[in-house]
TISE-505416 format. One line per field, with one value per residue: residue in three letters; chain; x, y, z of N, C-alpha, C in turn. Coordinates in nm, 4 decimals. Atoms other than C-alpha are relative to their C-alpha. Layout:
BEGIN
code: [ALA | ...];
unit: [A | ...];
n.c1: [X | ...];
n.c2: [Y | ...];
n.c3: [Z | ...];
ca.c1: [X | ...];
ca.c2: [Y | ...];
ca.c3: [Z | ...];
c.c1: [X | ...];
c.c2: [Y | ...];
c.c3: [Z | ...];
//
This chain:
BEGIN
code: [MET | ASP | ASP | ASP | HIS | GLU | ASP | ASP | TRP | GLU | PRO | SER | PHE | GLU | LEU | LEU | ARG | LEU | VAL | LYS | GLN | GLU | ASP | ARG | GLU | ILE | LYS | PRO | TYR | GLN | GLU | ILE | ILE | GLU | ILE | PHE | ASN | GLN | GLY | ASP | LYS | ASP | GLU | ARG | LYS | GLU | VAL | LYS | ILE | GLY | ASN | ASN | THR | SER | LYS | GLU | VAL | ARG | GLY | LYS | ILE | CYS | HIS | LEU | LEU | LYS | GLU | PHE | ARG | ASP | VAL | PHE | ALA | TRP | SER | TYR];
unit: [A | A | A | A | A | A | A | A | A | A | A | A | A | A | A | A | A | A | A | A | A | A | A | A | A | A | A | A | A | A | A | A | A | A | A | A | A | A | A | A | A | A | A | A | A | A | A | A | A | A | A | A | A | A | A | A | A | A | A | A | A | A | A | A | A | A | A | A | A | A | A | A | A | A | A | A];
n.c1: [0.0851 | -0.0219 | -0.1263 | 0.0242 | 0.0575 | -0.1037 | -0.0837 | 0.0759 | 0.0312 | -0.0753 | 0.0380 | 0.0828 | -0.0664 | -0.0021 | -0.1030 | -0.1298 | -0.0174 | -0.0327 | -0.1366 | -0.0899 | 0.0070 | -0.0724 | -0.1434 | -0.0484 | -0.0536 | 0.0600 | -0.1027 | 0.0591 | 0.0043 | -0.1122 | 0.0230 | -0.1186 | 0.0176 | -0.0977 | -0.0317 | -0.0053 | -0.0687 | 0.0492 | -0.1059 | -0.1195 | -0.0976 | -0.0374 | 0.1189 | 0.0969 | 0.1400 | 0.0501 | 0.1394 | 0.0093 | 0.1193 | 0.0167 | -0.0122 | 0.1244 | 0.0695 | -0.0504 | -0.1054 | 0.0685 | 0.0434 | -0.1215 | -0.0482 | 0.0877 | -0.0285 | -0.1300 | 0.0212 | 0.0732 | -0.0915 | -0.0939 | 0.0737 | 0.0369 | -0.1028 | -0.0154 | 0.1083 | -0.0323 | -0.0970 | -0.1023 | -0.0624 | 0.0857];
n.c2: [-0.0979 | 0.0049 | -0.0665 | -0.1436 | -0.0263 | 0.0191 | -0.1204 | -0.1085 | 0.0321 | -0.0685 | 0.0537 | -0.0899 | -0.0679 | 0.0940 | 0.0988 | -0.0671 | -0.0228 | 0.1284 | 0.0361 | -0.0858 | 0.0453 | 0.1271 | -0.0279 | -0.0643 | 0.0878 | -0.0265 | 0.0003 | -0.0027 | -0.1290 | -0.0147 | -0.1077 | -0.0420 | 0.0440 | -0.0372 | 0.1173 | -0.0338 | 0.1079 | 0.0234 | 0.0613 | -0.0806 | 0.0110 | 0.1394 | 0.0804 | -0.0865 | 0.0416 | -0.1051 | -0.0113 | -0.0938 | -0.0837 | -0.0769 | -0.1444 | -0.0660 | -0.0414 | -0.1268 | 0.0135 | 0.0213 | 0.1399 | 0.0822 | -0.0134 | 0.0810 | 0.1412 | 0.0309 | 0.0049 | 0.1226 | 0.1123 | 0.0028 | 0.0406 | 0.1405 | 0.0724 | 0.1357 | 0.0802 | 0.0390 | 0.1084 | -0.0551 | 0.1088 | 0.1185];
n.c3: [-0.0620 | -0.1442 | -0.0304 | -0.0125 | -0.1315 | -0.1019 | -0.0028 | -0.0604 | -0.1391 | -0.1049 | -0.1316 | -0.0803 | -0.1118 | -0.1133 | 0.0282 | -0.0181 | -0.1440 | -0.0612 | 0.0395 | -0.0780 | -0.1388 | -0.0048 | 0.0088 | -0.1225 | -0.1042 | -0.1301 | -0.1036 | -0.1343 | -0.0670 | -0.0913 | -0.0949 | -0.0742 | -0.1388 | -0.1028 | -0.0813 | -0.1414 | -0.0707 | -0.1357 | -0.0788 | -0.0174 | 0.1081 | 0.0224 | 0.0321 | 0.0679 | 0.0049 | 0.0871 | 0.0404 | 0.1122 | -0.0074 | 0.1237 | -0.0132 | 0.0387 | -0.1218 | -0.0531 | -0.1022 | -0.1281 | -0.0055 | -0.0090 | -0.1375 | -0.0862 | 0.0294 | -0.0603 | -0.1452 | -0.0268 | 0.0212 | -0.1133 | -0.1196 | 0.0077 | 0.0755 | -0.0511 | 0.0546 | 0.1376 | 0.0240 | 0.0896 | 0.0750 | 0.0107];
ca.c1: [8.6570 | 8.7247 | 9.0779 | 8.9399 | 8.7478 | 9.0518 | 9.2490 | 8.9707 | 8.9440 | 9.0524 | 9.0669 | 8.8122 | 8.9112 | 8.8244 | 9.0520 | 9.3414 | 9.2847 | 9.2951 | 9.6174 | 9.7812 | 9.6641 | 9.8097 | 10.1511 | 10.1714 | 10.3790 | 10.2044 | 10.4336 | 10.3703 | 10.2745 | 10.5754 | 10.5120 | 10.7860 | 10.8402 | 11.0186 | 11.1985 | 11.1523 | 11.3944 | 11.2411 | 11.5639 | 11.9189 | 12.2343 | 12.3176 | 11.9659 | 11.7536 | 11.3770 | 11.2494 | 10.8971 | 10.8142 | 10.5681 | 10.4322 | 10.5168 | 10.1661 | 10.0488 | 10.0862 | 10.3775 | 10.1337 | 9.9930 | 10.3426 | 10.4456 | 10.1445 | 10.2203 | 10.5847 | 10.4752 | 10.2286 | 10.4948 | 10.7382 | 10.4730 | 10.3814 | 10.7157 | 10.7165 | 10.4006 | 10.5549 | 10.7358 | 11.0634 | 11.1754 | 11.0286];
ca.c2: [8.6161 | 8.4985 | 8.6385 | 8.9923 | 8.9672 | 8.8451 | 9.1581 | 9.3863 | 9.2160 | 9.4202 | 9.2869 | 9.4317 | 9.6687 | 9.4014 | 9.1461 | 9.3956 | 9.4780 | 9.1101 | 9.0545 | 9.3531 | 9.2270 | 8.8833 | 9.0384 | 9.2258 | 9.0707 | 9.0401 | 9.1293 | 9.0743 | 9.3732 | 9.5061 | 9.7126 | 9.9140 | 9.7719 | 9.8673 | 9.5926 | 9.6117 | 9.4043 | 9.2622 | 9.0975 | 9.2167 | 9.2320 | 8.8640 | 8.7222 | 8.9010 | 8.8723 | 9.0684 | 9.1819 | 9.3534 | 9.6425 | 9.8049 | 10.1703 | 10.2388 | 10.2719 | 10.6022 | 10.6644 | 10.6748 | 10.3302 | 10.1845 | 10.3208 | 10.1552 | 9.8263 | 9.8381 | 9.9114 | 9.6212 | 9.3873 | 9.4857 | 9.4346 | 9.0850 | 8.9683 | 8.6612 | 8.5360 | 8.5098 | 8.1992 | 8.3104 | 7.9703 | 7.6330];
ca.c3: [4.7311 | 5.0904 | 5.0712 | 5.0322 | 5.3592 | 5.5533 | 5.4568 | 5.5857 | 5.9241 | 6.2273 | 6.5813 | 6.8203 | 7.0980 | 7.3546 | 7.1867 | 7.1780 | 7.5456 | 7.6405 | 7.4451 | 7.6176 | 7.9563 | 7.8808 | 7.8069 | 8.1380 | 8.4112 | 8.7449 | 9.0318 | 9.4016 | 9.6121 | 9.7989 | 10.1080 | 10.2738 | 10.6206 | 10.9395 | 11.1296 | 11.5045 | 11.7140 | 12.0325 | 12.1442 | 12.1908 | 11.9788 | 12.0204 | 11.9975 | 11.7399 | 11.7670 | 11.4700 | 11.3973 | 11.0677 | 11.0764 | 10.7583 | 10.7046 | 10.5739 | 10.9333 | 11.1142 | 11.3508 | 11.6414 | 11.5576 | 11.5001 | 11.8407 | 12.0044 | 11.8279 | 11.9420 | 12.2991 | 12.2889 | 12.1486 | 12.4252 | 12.6910 | 12.5688 | 12.4260 | 12.6526 | 12.4758 | 12.1263 | 11.9996 | 11.8391 | 11.7201 | 11.6296];
c.c1: [0.0181 | 0.1287 | -0.0190 | -0.0512 | 0.1040 | 0.0892 | -0.0697 | -0.0247 | 0.0910 | -0.0433 | -0.0804 | 0.0832 | 0.0146 | 0.1089 | 0.1392 | 0.0295 | 0.0408 | 0.1416 | 0.1008 | 0.0051 | 0.0782 | 0.1508 | 0.0565 | 0.0474 | -0.0626 | 0.1083 | -0.0672 | 0.0053 | 0.1153 | -0.0237 | 0.1318 | -0.0250 | 0.1103 | 0.0222 | 0.0228 | 0.0594 | -0.0489 | 0.1095 | 0.1154 | 0.0935 | 0.0300 | -0.1177 | -0.1083 | -0.1378 | -0.0740 | -0.1491 | -0.0031 | -0.1332 | -0.0049 | 0.0070 | -0.1262 | -0.0807 | 0.0625 | 0.1057 | -0.0615 | -0.0401 | 0.1212 | 0.0576 | -0.0815 | 0.0251 | 0.1313 | -0.0125 | -0.0707 | 0.0899 | 0.1007 | -0.0688 | -0.0274 | 0.1046 | 0.0216 | -0.1060 | 0.0369 | 0.1001 | 0.0980 | 0.0744 | -0.0947 | 0.0148];
c.c2: [0.0017 | 0.0722 | 0.1499 | 0.0336 | -0.0164 | 0.1228 | 0.1148 | -0.0202 | 0.0759 | -0.0570 | 0.1036 | 0.0619 | -0.0954 | -0.1054 | 0.0603 | 0.0227 | -0.1294 | -0.0450 | 0.0827 | -0.0462 | -0.1301 | 0.0234 | 0.0610 | -0.1024 | 0.0395 | -0.0158 | 0.0024 | 0.1412 | 0.0080 | 0.1236 | 0.0330 | -0.0330 | 0.0550 | -0.1247 | 0.0464 | -0.1193 | -0.0065 | -0.0542 | 0.0949 | -0.0232 | -0.1453 | -0.0871 | 0.0905 | -0.0655 | 0.1082 | -0.0129 | 0.1056 | 0.0723 | 0.0841 | 0.1497 | 0.0742 | 0.0440 | 0.1292 | -0.0261 | -0.0284 | -0.1470 | -0.0921 | 0.0058 | -0.0843 | -0.1490 | -0.0408 | -0.0112 | -0.1300 | -0.1222 | -0.0123 | -0.0549 | -0.1509 | -0.0838 | -0.1424 | -0.0954 | -0.0566 | -0.1135 | 0.0494 | -0.1076 | -0.1201 | -0.0878];
c.c3: [0.1530 | 0.0394 | 0.0207 | 0.1396 | 0.1115 | 0.0110 | 0.0718 | 0.1490 | 0.0960 | 0.1340 | 0.0784 | 0.1125 | 0.1186 | -0.0181 | 0.0196 | 0.1479 | 0.0696 | -0.0340 | 0.0782 | 0.1452 | 0.0180 | 0.0028 | 0.1284 | 0.1014 | 0.1331 | 0.1057 | 0.1366 | 0.0585 | 0.0990 | 0.0868 | 0.0702 | 0.1465 | 0.0889 | 0.0847 | 0.1431 | 0.0738 | 0.1443 | 0.0911 | 0.0229 | -0.1180 | -0.0369 | -0.0455 | -0.0582 | -0.0012 | -0.0778 | -0.0290 | -0.1099 | 0.0067 | -0.1272 | 0.0254 | -0.0431 | 0.1216 | 0.0520 | 0.1070 | 0.1364 | 0.0158 | 0.0102 | 0.1405 | 0.0965 | -0.0212 | 0.0653 | 0.1516 | 0.0393 | -0.0150 | 0.1141 | 0.1250 | 0.0013 | -0.0725 | 0.0497 | -0.0543 | -0.1384 | -0.0038 | -0.1046 | -0.0772 | 0.0009 | 0.1214];
//
Protein backbone atom coordinates (compact mmCIF):
# COMPACT_ATOMS: atom_id res chain seq x y z
CA MET A 1 0.00 0.00 0.00
CA ASP A 2 2.92 2.41 0.65
CA ASP A 3 4.22 1.82 -2.87
CA ASP A 4 1.05 3.36 -4.34
CA HIS A 5 1.62 6.62 -2.48
CA GLU A 6 5.23 6.91 -3.65
CA ASP A 7 4.13 6.82 -7.31
CA ASP A 8 1.66 9.69 -6.75
CA TRP A 9 4.19 11.97 -5.08
CA GLU A 10 5.17 15.12 -6.98
CA PRO A 11 7.82 17.57 -5.84
CA SER A 12 6.55 20.97 -4.77
CA PHE A 13 7.15 24.07 -6.85
CA GLU A 14 9.48 25.41 -4.15
CA LEU A 15 11.59 22.24 -4.20
CA LEU A 16 11.89 22.38 -8.01
CA ARG A 17 12.87 26.06 -7.82
CA LEU A 18 15.60 25.30 -5.28
CA VAL A 19 16.99 22.46 -7.41
CA LYS A 20 17.10 24.73 -10.48
CA GLN A 21 18.81 27.45 -8.45
CA GLU A 22 21.39 24.95 -7.22
CA ASP A 23 22.25 23.98 -10.81
CA ARG A 24 22.92 27.56 -11.94
CA GLU A 25 26.51 28.67 -12.12
CA ILE A 26 27.26 31.91 -10.34
CA LYS A 27 29.60 34.10 -12.33
CA PRO A 28 31.38 37.24 -11.16
CA TYR A 29 30.05 40.58 -12.32
CA GLN A 30 32.08 41.88 -15.23
CA GLU A 31 32.00 45.59 -15.90
CA ILE A 32 33.35 47.08 -19.10
CA ILE A 33 36.27 49.31 -18.20
CA GLU A 34 38.42 51.95 -19.84
CA ILE A 35 42.14 51.92 -19.08
CA PHE A 36 43.60 55.36 -18.53
CA ASN A 37 47.41 55.60 -18.66
CA GLN A 38 48.88 58.19 -16.28
CA GLY A 39 52.45 57.54 -17.37
CA ASP A 40 54.21 57.42 -20.71
CA LYS A 41 55.05 54.75 -23.29
CA ASP A 42 57.97 53.33 -21.32
CA GLU A 43 56.48 53.55 -17.84
CA ARG A 44 52.80 52.69 -17.77
CA LYS A 45 50.73 53.88 -14.83
CA GLU A 46 47.28 52.51 -15.53
CA VAL A 47 44.02 53.37 -13.84
CA LYS A 48 40.83 51.49 -14.72
CA ILE A 49 37.60 53.48 -14.92
CA GLY A 50 34.19 51.81 -15.35
CA ASN A 51 32.28 52.64 -18.52
CA ASN A 52 29.01 52.80 -16.58
CA THR A 53 29.87 56.37 -15.63
CA SER A 54 29.05 59.21 -17.99
CA LYS A 55 31.69 60.67 -20.30
CA GLU A 56 31.54 63.92 -18.34
CA VAL A 57 32.29 62.16 -15.04
CA ARG A 58 35.07 60.05 -16.62
CA GLY A 59 36.61 63.26 -17.98
CA LYS A 60 36.51 64.84 -14.52
CA ILE A 61 38.07 61.72 -12.97
CA CYS A 62 40.86 61.71 -15.58
CA HIS A 63 41.52 65.41 -14.96
CA LEU A 64 41.64 64.81 -11.20
CA LEU A 65 44.01 61.86 -11.64
CA LYS A 66 46.34 63.96 -13.82
CA GLU A 67 46.30 66.79 -11.31
CA PHE A 68 47.19 64.54 -8.36
CA ARG A 69 49.28 61.86 -10.10
CA ASP A 70 52.24 62.53 -7.79
CA VAL A 71 50.11 61.38 -4.82
CA PHE A 72 49.50 57.82 -6.08
CA ALA A 73 51.85 54.91 -5.37
CA TRP A 74 52.45 53.05 -8.65
CA SER A 75 54.59 50.28 -7.23
CA TYR A 76 55.22 48.51 -3.94
